[in-house]
Structures are given as structure tokens and as C-alpha cells.
N, C-alpha and C positions, 0 to 999 in steps of 0.2 A: 149645363153643358161645360162650364169651366172645370167642375170636378171630373168629368169624363175626360176632358182634354188633358188634365193633369195626370189622370191614371194611365191614359194611353201613352203619353210621353214618358212617364216613369217605367212603364212596361218595356218599351223599346230601348230606353237607355240601359236598363238592367240586362236585357237580352244581348245588347251590343257588347257590354262589358264582359258578360259571361262567355261570349263567343271569342273573346280576345281582340275585338275590334278597337278602333276602326281600321278596316282594310277592304280591299276590293271584294274579296270573297264574303266578308261579313256584310257589306252593303248589299250584295246580291241576295243573301239569305234574308236579311231584314225586309227587303222589297218584296220577296216572295211571301213571307209571313204577313206583311201588311196587306198585300193584295188578297190573300186568303181570308183574312179577317174582314176586310171591306166588302168582299163578295158575300160573306156570311151576314154582315150587317144589312146589306141591301136586301137580301132574301128575308130577313127578319122584319125589316121595315115594310116590305111589300105585303106582309101578312098582317100589318096594322099595328106593329109594336112601335113605341116611341124610340127615336133614334138613340137617345142617351141610354135608355134601357137595353137597346139592341147591342150597343157597344159593351155594356156591362156583361151581358150574356156571352158575347164573343170572347172577351177576355177571361171570363170564368171557365169557358170551355177549354182553353189551351193551358190553364193552370199557371203555376209559378214560372216566370221566365228563366230563372236560373236552372231549374229542373229540365225545362225545355231545351236549353242550350246543352246540357249534359247529354240528354238523349240524342241530340243532333251530332255530337262529336263522333259517335260510333259509325255514322253514315256519311259524314262530310270529311273530305281530305283536309289536312292542315293547309294553312296559307302557303302559297308557292314560295320556295326559298329564293334568295337573291340569285340573279343570273349566274354569277361566278361560282356560287355554291352548288347550283343545279348542274352546271357544266362539270364541275369537279367530281360530283357524285356520279355522273354518267361515265366519266372517264375511269373512275375507280371501279365501278361496276363492270365496265368493259374489260378492264385488266384482270379482275377476278374471274369473270367468265372465260376469258381467253386462256388464263392459267389452268383452269379447270379442264378445258377442251384439250390442251396440250398434254396435261397429265393423263387424261383418259386415253388419248391416242398412244402416248408412250407406253403406258401400262398395258394396254391391249396388245401391243407388239411384243411384250415380253413372254407371252404364253400362247398356247394353241387353244383356240376355242373361246367361247363366250364366258366371261368371268363376272358373275353377278355380284360377288362379294366385294371386289375392288370397285365395281361400278357404284354400289351403294355408298361405299366409304368416300370415294372422290366426289360424288354428287353431294353427299352430306357436308363435306368440307367447303365446297365452293358455291353451290346454287343458293342456299339460304342467304349467304353474305351478299351475293350479287343482287338478289331480289330486295334485300333490305337497303342496299346503297342506291338502287335505282329510284329516282324521285317519283312519288305518287303511287307506288305499288302497295307498300305496307305502312299503315299509319295507325293501326289499332295498338294500344299499349299492351305490352307483354313483358313480364319480369324477365324472361329468358334473354331478351334482347336489350334490356335497359340496364343490365349489370354485367359483370365479368363472368357470369355463369357459362356463357357460350364459349368464351376463350378458354376457360378452364377445362370444359369438356373436350374441346379440340386437342389441347395439349395432352390431356389424359389419354384420349383415344390414340393419338400418335405414339405416345410412350408405350401403351399396351401393345399396339401393333408391331412396333419395332422390337420390343422386348420379346414378343412371342416369336418373331422371325429368328432373332438371335438365339433364343433358347432352343428352338427346334433344330437349328443348324448345329448347335453344340452337341445335342443328344445324337444327332446323326453321325457326328465325327467320333462318338464314343466317349464323350466326357460325362462321367457320372454326376459331377457336381451340378450340372445344369438340369438334372431330371425333374427336380421339384419346380423349378422355374418354367420348365416346359409344360408341366401339368397345369400350372396356373394359366399359362398363355393359351393352352388348348381349351380351357374352360371359358376364358374371357374373350378370346378372339371371335368366336361365333356371335357374340353380343354386339360387336362393333357394327356390322352391317344393319342390324336391327335398330341400333341407336341412331345411326346417321340417316337411315331410311325414315325413322320416325321424325327426325329433325326436318327432313324435306317435306314430309306430309304436313307437319305443324305449320311450316312457313307458307305452304299452299293455302291452308285454311285461313291465314291472316290476310290473304289477298282479298280486298274488299269486293271488287266487282267480278262477276262471273265471266265477263268477256276477257278480263286480265288473266284469269286462271286458264281459260281456253287458249289464249295467246301464248302464255308462258309454257303450258303443257305442249302445245304444238311445236314451238321452237325447240324445246328440250328434247322431245322425241325425235324430231327431224334431224337434229344435229347428232344425236346418239345413233340413229339408224344409219346416217351417212358414214360415221366412223366405223360402225360394225360392218356395213356393206363393203367398205374398202378392204378390211381385213379378211372377210369371208371370201372375197374374190381371190385374193392372193393365196389364201390357204387351200381353196379348191384347186387352183392351178398347181400348187406345190403337191398336193395329194395325188393328183393325176400324174404329174411328172415323176414323183417319187416312186409310185407303184409301177410305172413304166420302166424306170431305171432299175427298180428291184427285180422285175421280170427279166431284164437284160442281163443283170449280174447273175441271177440264178441260172439262166441258160448258159452263160459262159462257165460257170462253176461246174455244171453238169457235163458240159462238153469236154472240159480239160481236167476236171477232178480237183480244181482249186479255184479259189476266188481270184478275180483279176486284180492287178495292182491299181493304185490310184492313178498312176501315170497312164496305164492302158485304158482305164475308164475315160480319162480326159481326151485321149487320142482317138478312141474308137466309138464311144457312145455318141449318138446323134440325138440331142434333146429336141423335144417337140414344142413345148410351151415355155420353159425356163432355161435359158442358155447358161446360167451361172450355177447350176446345181453341181454339187461336189460329192465325192464318195471316199470312204476309207474303210478298210476291213478292221474289225475289232477282235479282241482276244475272246475266246470262248465260243460256245455253240448254242444254237437255238434248241428248244425242247425236242424238235424232230431230228437233232443230231447234226444238222448242217452248220457250217461255219457262219458266224454272225457278221454283220456289217451294218453300216449306217450311211444314209444319204442325207446331206444337209444343204441348206440354201440360205444365204443372207437375205433377210426380208427386204423387200423394196421400200416398205414404209419406214423401216429403221434398219439400215444395213449393218449395224453392229449387234442386232438381234438375229437369231437364226431359228429356222424350223428344222427339226431333225426327224427323219424316218428311219426307224430301226427295222432290221430284217424280220423281227416278229410281227411287223405290221402296225406297230404303235407309232404315233406322231406326237412330239412334244415341242415346246418352245423354250428358248433359253436366251439369256442376255450375256 
């Protein structure tokens, strides 16, 4: 029996060391392993085996304690951090998540309609970092998050995105020197949402528990749906008001043979849904030969961004 006691003691001492103990979590794991082995020994003894032999068989069945500890690390979270570290990580994760939501809200207000490309980029910049900072969500080792690779990818992505926007603007203004840069930007820009979307998916796969994945997914989709719903409501109201205003302007033009002035519109038009809608005639004519005009409205979500309804029926957003 002394040989068995020595072996059992050595087994649990090695297991504790391999698990990084002693600590509260390690003690819990050791107690569970000991309970499982003792239950196995009782069953073996009940079948007529000597107790010493039963312990030897039980230890043989679990194998090397170091290998056992390595296999456990993939399914066990690390030891809880110190309280101040945990609170700091929660605060930082909240700041990152809040920054992401603000950016999503602002970027959504700069254009008309759903923008999946910017959604993927902004989520890819903020959601993985927030999940990594939040204690107890991601603990499986991954080279992407243990080096500066992620930071380098973010900086490279932002540089490509801003460079593509600048190059496109330059070509639009007629600067031939920016043509080659624009071509590069047009090639690389579509890769950004795929890259950042893949980063989000990768981070989700690193969440250990299925319940955590469901909770994070529910919160993410819920917040995104709320942001989108707010903008869809105001865009629907503007669309209805702008079409009504366009019909009124068209009737006035048919009646008098010319478009009304902005002052006449402000004095005579009676809005139904949006009181701050504005109008101005534009130079040129629509394809049907009628004078062109535009109706615009400062968005309620971001009053320095506007929705614009052109007389050809198209609606765009601008900042």
C-alpha cells in the first residue's frame, strides 16, 4: 500500500503543477479527478480486485498527469484574474463596444440604405477586441491574438480603406495621377469586408461555450437591428415626405410653367411627416425634359447629415 500511496500522491502533485496550481480552480479540478478515480476504485474493488491493484488500474486508465493537464486546458478557463484586472478589462471591453456602436450609428447616418461593407469593417475592428478583453470569453491560445499581427492587420486595413477613398475622389475630380492608385484601391477595397468578417467569425469560434456564443450573437444582432430600425424608420418617413413634396412641386410647376422658389416652398408647402424638409431648384433637366430639383432633410439621428431626394426619384445620403 505504501507504493500505491506514493504513486497517488505523485500523480496529484504532478497534475497540480501542470495545471498551474495551487489555486481555487486547480483545487476544484483535483477534487473532481480524485472523486472520479475513487469511484472507479470502489467499482473495481466491488468486483473482487485488491484495492492496491484497483488504484494502479485507475491511475493507468487516466495516463500521464501532465498530458491530462494539457488536455484539460482546452476546456477549462484560466484562473480568474485579480479583481482590479477583471474590472479594468470589463471597462475596456465596454469602451471598445461603445465606440463600435457609435461608429456604426454615425456611419449608418452618412448614407441611404443598409451598408453591409461598412458594417463588416466596423464590426471586424471592434467586436473581436471587445470579446478578447471581456474576462472569461476567449482563453484558447491563438497566434493571431498573442502577437502584433492583429494590430498590423487593422492598421493595414485602415490604410487601404482611406487610400482607396482618397484615390477614388482624386479620379472623380479628374486628376490622372491618381488613376493607378484608384485601380489598386478598387481591387483591394472589396477584400476588406471579407477580411474583417472572417476575423469576426474566427473570434466566435474561439468562444469556448455554446451558451456564450448564443449570448454574444443575440446581443450583437439585437443592437445592430436597433440601429438599423431607427434609420429605416426615418428613411421611410423622409421617402414618403419627399415624394409628397415632389408631387406638390411638380403640380406647381405644371400650373405656373416654372418651378417654385425655395421661399415659396417654405411658405406654401404643408408637410405631413417631417416639418424641416427643404427644397431647392437645380440647374439642368430630368430625362423627361422637366426642370430638376432636390428635396433634402437634415437627419434626426445626425443633423449634420442629410437625406436628398432628386427629382428623378433617387434618394441619397450625404455628410
